[in-house]
C-alpha positions in Angstrom: 228.5 98.4 75.5 227.2 101.4 77.4 228.8 103.5 80.1 228.6 106.8 81.9 229.2 110.0 80.0 231.7 112.6 81.2 228.8 114.9 82.1 227.2 112.3 84.3 230.5 111.6 86.0 231.1 115.3 86.7 227.6 115.7 88.1 228.2 112.8 90.5 231.6 114.2 91.6 230.0 117.6 92.2 227.2 116.1 94.3 229.7 114.1 96.4 231.8 117.2 96.9 228.8 119.3 98.1 227.8 116.5 100.5 231.3 116.2 101.8 231.5 120.0 102.4 228.2 120.0 104.3 229.3 117.1 106.5 232.7 118.7 107.3 231.1 122.0 108.3 228.4 120.3 110.4 231.1 118.3 112.1 233.2 121.4 113.0 230.2 123.0 114.7 229.7 119.8 116.7 233.4 119.8 117.7 233.1 123.4 119.0 230.0 122.5 121.0 231.8 119.5 122.5 234.8 121.6 123.5 232.5 124.1 125.1 230.8 121.3 127.1 234.3 120.2 128.3 235.0 123.8 129.3 231.8 124.0 131.3 232.4 120.6 133.0 236.0 121.7 133.7 234.8 124.9 135.4 232.3 122.9 137.5 235.2 120.5 138.6 237.4 123.5 139.4 234.6 125.2 141.4 234.1 122.0 143.5 237.8 121.7 144.1 238.2 125.4 145.0 235.3 125.2 147.4 236.6 122.0 149.0 240.1 123.5 149.4 238.6 126.7 150.9 236.5 124.7 153.4 239.5 122.7 154.5 242.1 125.5 154.7 240.2 128.7 154.9 242.2 130.2 152.0 241.8 130.1 148.2 244.1 128.2 145.8 247.1 130.3 144.8 249.9 129.8 142.3 253.5 129.4 143.3 256.0 127.1 144.9 254.3 127.2 148.3 250.7 127.0 147.2 249.1 128.2 150.5 251.5 131.2 151.0 251.9 132.6 147.5 250.5 136.1 147.0 249.0 135.6 143.5 245.3 134.9 143.9 243.8 136.1 140.6 244.6 135.2 137.0 245.2 132.1 134.9 244.3 128.8 136.7 246.7 126.6 134.7 249.6 129.0 134.1 252.7 128.1 136.1 253.6 131.5 137.5 256.7 130.1 139.2 256.7 126.3 139.5 253.1 125.5 140.3 249.8 126.7 138.9 246.6 127.0 141.0 245.4 123.8 139.4 248.7 122.1 140.3 248.1 123.2 143.9 244.6 121.7 143.8 245.9 118.5 142.4 248.8 118.3 144.9 246.4 118.8 147.8 244.1 116.1 146.5 241.1 118.4 145.6 241.5 117.6 141.8 242.5 114.2 140.4 244.3 115.6 137.3 245.6 118.7 135.7 242.8 120.7 134.0 243.7 122.8 131.0 241.4 124.3 128.4 240.8 121.8 125.5 242.9 124.2 123.3 245.9 123.4 125.5 246.4 127.1 126.4 247.6 127.9 129.9 247.7 131.7 129.4 247.1 134.4 126.8 249.0 137.5 125.9 247.2 140.7 126.9 247.3 141.8 123.2 245.0 138.8 122.4 241.4 140.0 122.4 239.7 137.2 120.4 239.9 133.5 120.6 242.0 133.2 123.7 241.0 129.9 125.3 242.0 129.5 128.9 240.6 129.5 132.4 240.9 132.4 134.9 240.0 133.1 138.5 239.3 136.4 140.2 238.4 137.6 143.7 236.5 140.8 144.4 234.1 142.5 146.7 230.5 143.1 145.5 228.1 144.9 147.8 230.5 144.3 150.7 230.7 140.5 150.1 233.7 138.6 148.8 233.0 136.9 145.5 235.1 134.4 143.5 234.5 133.8 139.8 236.1 131.5 137.3 236.0 132.3 133.6 236.3 130.6 130.2 236.0 131.5 126.6 233.3 129.5 124.8 233.6 129.1 121.1 229.8 129.0 120.5 229.1 132.2 122.4 229.8 135.7 121.1 232.9 137.5 122.3 232.5 140.9 124.0 229.8 139.6 126.3 229.9 142.0 129.2 230.9 140.5 132.5 230.8 143.8 134.4 228.1 142.5 136.8 230.8 140.3 138.3 234.1 141.9 139.2 235.7 145.0 138.0 238.9 143.1 137.1 236.9 140.3 135.5 234.9 142.9 133.5 237.9 143.8 131.4 238.8 140.1 130.8 236.1 139.8 128.2 237.7 142.5 126.0 241.3 141.7 126.9 241.1 137.9 126.6 237.8 137.2 124.9 236.4 135.5 128.0 232.6 135.3 127.7 231.5 132.7 130.3 231.6 133.2 134.1 230.8 130.8 136.9 230.4 132.1 140.5 232.3 130.0 143.0 231.4 131.9 146.1 
């Protein structure tokens, strides 16, 4: 009766382990790309909702109990500064169908976090005499430290403070 030797079995186990490792690492890269695709789609949906809300009311979405009269206009889109976030206000007013939060689940980031903070933010500024509105995200497949200085002076520090490396102009 013949069978496999210990050496042959060990070689098969090592080959299977190497293939499993390669598969897992390839899958993790695919997951990061998928989350980044969700982030980009989320920002497009938020952009459309912000523009619709602005066209109807003449003001930008704000966080707070009374969405249209709160003073906070810049910052985290999903953070509930008081009771409602900016996204909550867009949902309540019918401009978004559901709460949008970064795929990581983060609604805000501590200022001390400079890498890997995954959330969405909005900023208003004036560039060359014109009002601009930008929304930001942190993509996993893009390098941190990308300069966003061409956008807003406040947003320019968000790449170093929060690791945000992707901006979408709303207006």
